[in-house]
Backbone bond lengths (Angstrom), bond angles and torsions (degrees), N, CA, C in turn:
res aa  C-N    CA-C-N  psi(-1)  N-CA   C-N-CA  omega(-1)  CA-C   N-CA-C  phi
1 M - - - 1.418 - - 1.530 101.97 -
2 T 1.186 109.48 145.66 1.511 124.40 -179.40 1.509 110.46 -100.68
3 A 1.300 122.28 155.77 1.458 122.17 -178.11 1.604 107.77 -81.97
4 L 1.334 118.14 -12.32 1.411 120.63 176.71 1.551 110.67 -61.31
5 R 1.369 116.12 -38.03 1.379 123.98 175.23 1.498 119.07 -54.06
6 L 1.361 111.15 -17.78 1.569 115.57 177.99 1.523 114.83 -111.76
7 V 1.310 115.15 9.54 1.485 119.49 178.85 1.547 109.97 -65.44
8 Y 1.430 113.87 -59.17 1.412 116.76 -175.84 1.562 114.63 -67.10
9 P 1.185 119.97 -35.73 1.593 119.78 176.60 1.527 107.47 -71.51
10 A 1.425 122.33 -29.22 1.501 117.98 179.64 1.587 102.30 -78.12
11 L 1.324 127.96 -28.09 1.401 122.25 175.54 1.492 111.78 -71.50
12 L 1.229 115.89 -31.50 1.583 122.86 176.38 1.558 103.67 -62.92
13 V 1.264 122.95 -48.84 1.420 124.68 -177.24 1.539 108.97 -68.61
14 V 1.264 120.80 -45.69 1.492 122.53 174.85 1.575 115.08 -52.55
15 F 1.468 114.97 -52.05 1.339 120.80 178.89 1.485 110.44 -69.72
16 G 1.231 121.80 -33.18 1.428 122.48 179.21 1.491 113.59 -63.68
17 L 1.494 112.16 -41.96 1.460 117.23 178.84 1.589 112.94 -69.18
18 L 1.332 115.85 -32.00 1.455 125.82 176.26 1.479 106.89 -60.85
19 M 1.377 118.80 -51.39 1.445 123.99 -179.73 1.494 111.36 -65.77
20 L 1.312 122.93 -37.38 1.362 122.78 174.03 1.505 112.95 -72.27
21 C 1.267 128.05 -41.55 1.376 125.83 -175.40 1.540 114.46 -86.62
22 N 1.210 120.06 -27.22 1.519 121.84 -178.98 1.507 108.38 -142.12
23 P 1.484 114.43 67.53 1.497 111.28 177.59 1.454 115.04 -80.23
24 G 1.301 124.64 -8.93 1.337 127.58 173.97 1.631 112.98 -63.47
25 W 1.305 118.40 -31.84 1.450 124.89 174.07 1.465 104.57 -58.41
26 F 1.187 117.10 -55.55 1.566 118.51 -173.54 1.513 111.35 -67.92
27 R 1.260 122.03 -27.47 1.481 125.22 -178.39 1.599 102.43 -77.19
28 E 1.306 121.08 -46.56 1.452 121.70 177.50 1.539 110.67 -60.41
29 A 1.347 121.69 -47.89 1.402 117.94 175.79 1.547 117.78 -56.52
30 K 1.280 117.46 -40.57 1.380 121.58 172.16 1.571 112.57 -64.77
31 R 1.304 117.66 -35.09 1.497 121.08 177.00 1.434 111.21 -64.97
32 R 1.442 113.82 -49.05 1.511 114.67 177.31 1.487 117.94 -64.26
33 E 1.362 117.85 -24.95 1.507 123.06 176.25 1.453 105.21 -71.60
34 Y 1.404 119.93 -40.13 1.400 121.77 -175.20 1.538 115.75 -68.01
35 Q 1.431 107.96 -43.97 1.426 118.22 174.65 1.574 114.66 -60.83
36 K 1.351 113.87 -39.81 1.574 117.21 174.49 1.585 108.65 -62.76
37 R 1.291 115.59 -46.18 1.557 113.81 -174.24 1.502 106.55 -68.32
38 L 1.276 120.45 -40.86 1.525 122.18 -174.78 1.426 109.57 -65.91
39 A 1.389 115.56 -37.98 1.624 117.77 176.68 1.538 108.94 -68.37
40 A 1.241 119.15 -41.14 1.532 121.39 176.90 1.399 110.58 -59.74
41 R 1.372 124.03 -42.36 1.406 123.18 177.01 1.419 122.11 -70.89
42 T 1.406 114.36 -35.21 1.428 119.40 175.51 1.498 113.25 -72.92
43 E 1.293 118.41 -34.73 1.471 123.21 174.16 1.481 116.19 -58.33
44 R 1.374 114.70 -28.46 1.512 115.95 -179.96 1.613 111.28 -86.74
45 G 1.355 114.26 -10.21 1.487 120.77 174.54 1.497 110.10 108.39
46 E 1.311 116.17 176.77 1.428 124.91 -178.24 1.420 115.43 -73.79
47 D 1.375 120.89 -28.02 1.334 121.29 -173.63 1.542 114.38 -85.05
48 A 1.240 113.86 -36.56 1.587 121.10 -179.59 1.556 104.88 -75.98
49 Y 1.309 110.14 130.95 1.458 120.65 174.76 1.701 109.72 59.24
50 F 1.284 113.38 35.86 1.372 114.83 -177.25 1.514 119.72 -53.19
51 E 1.388 115.91 -41.40 1.563 119.83 177.87 1.435 108.72 -63.38
52 E 1.339 117.29 -47.52 1.420 116.31 -173.66 1.541 112.18 -67.71
53 L 1.427 115.82 -32.18 1.460 114.96 176.01 1.511 110.77 -68.85
54 R 1.354 113.44 -43.25 1.514 113.38 172.37 1.489 120.18 -51.13
55 E 1.333 111.21 -43.58 1.473 119.18 176.68 1.587 113.39 -64.49
56 L 1.227 115.91 -35.97 1.509 124.81 179.32 1.483 113.00 -66.78
57 E 1.351 111.35 -41.50 1.458 123.46 175.53 1.431 112.18 -68.37
58 A 1.323 118.15 -39.03 1.424 124.95 -175.81 1.500 119.84 -77.11
59 Y 1.334 113.69 -32.20 1.508 123.74 -174.65 1.617 105.26 -128.57
60 P 1.349 110.60 82.10 1.525 113.87 173.49 1.666 110.34 -71.41
61 P 1.206 117.62 170.20 1.591 117.39 174.60 1.572 106.25 -71.31
62 P 1.264 111.71 152.62 1.574 120.08 175.93 1.545 106.92 -60.45
63 R 1.466 114.53 137.93 1.410 120.04 177.22 1.512 115.23 -85.44
64 T 1.302 115.83 -11.94 1.522 121.30 -179.71 1.506 107.99 -93.91
65 V 1.398 116.17 159.42 1.359 121.56 168.10 1.538 120.91 -97.91
66 Y 1.373 114.63 9.18 1.440 121.22 -177.54 1.538 111.46 -65.35
67 L 1.287 121.64 -32.70 1.294 126.77 -172.92 1.743 108.85 -72.23
68 W 1.393 108.03 -41.93 1.416 114.14 169.80 1.453 117.67 -60.64
69 Q 1.348 108.49 -44.85 1.636 113.04 178.28 1.487 109.60 -62.63
70 A 1.325 124.42 -44.41 1.432 123.28 176.74 1.460 111.60 -61.66
71 L 1.275 124.06 -47.37 1.503 127.91 178.65 1.583 106.57 -53.58
72 G 1.405 112.76 -45.89 1.479 118.62 177.08 1.493 114.95 -58.34
73 A 1.342 118.06 -46.33 1.359 122.44 176.91 1.621 114.73 -59.10
74 V 1.329 110.86 -44.55 1.422 114.70 177.03 1.492 114.41 -64.80
75 L 1.320 120.72 -43.97 1.428 119.79 176.72 1.427 113.84 -64.92
76 F 1.357 119.43 -36.52 1.457 123.56 175.59 1.527 112.78 -56.77
77 A 1.428 106.85 -54.56 1.490 112.63 -179.68 1.502 113.32 -61.94
78 L 1.305 117.84 -39.75 1.402 122.49 177.59 1.560 112.56 -60.43
79 G 1.258 116.92 -50.23 1.488 125.98 179.93 1.629 106.59 -61.44
80 A 1.286 115.01 -45.61 1.453 116.69 -178.72 1.545 113.05 -61.83
81 F 1.341 113.68 -44.91 1.395 123.65 170.59 1.466 119.20 -45.94
82 I 1.354 111.82 -58.83 1.449 124.89 178.18 1.527 110.25 -57.51
83 I 1.336 123.43 -52.77 1.361 132.27 173.78 1.591 109.71 -45.10
84 A 1.290 113.22 -55.36 1.460 120.15 -175.33 1.518 110.67 -64.36
85 D 1.404 115.98 -41.04 1.312 121.29 173.74 1.493 119.84 -60.31
86 R 1.325 112.51 -41.02 1.531 118.93 -178.57 1.515 107.84 -78.00
87 L 1.271 124.00 -24.12 1.482 126.21 -177.40 1.522 108.60 -81.65
88 T 1.345 119.91 -24.45 1.433 126.58 177.63 1.541 114.56 -83.31
89 T 1.361 115.72 -25.69 1.382 119.75 178.42 1.408 119.32 -96.99
């Protein structure tokens, strides 16, 4: 068995733990990206990129961190399961 088989599952575990322990960081990064895109679209005016502007205004990013925590739990569990499976075979 090579160590390369454990790289991707280890990354899943690391990112899963990051999302579980610090979900606000991911939420804030998504919010900053959203605000940047919204400002760029409104600066060009209502007529340019109308559909994208309408979509951005209709679907803002979630305000809670529960989605990031749930995704982190899933990534952590998946990575841990894959590592355990590869270590036993």
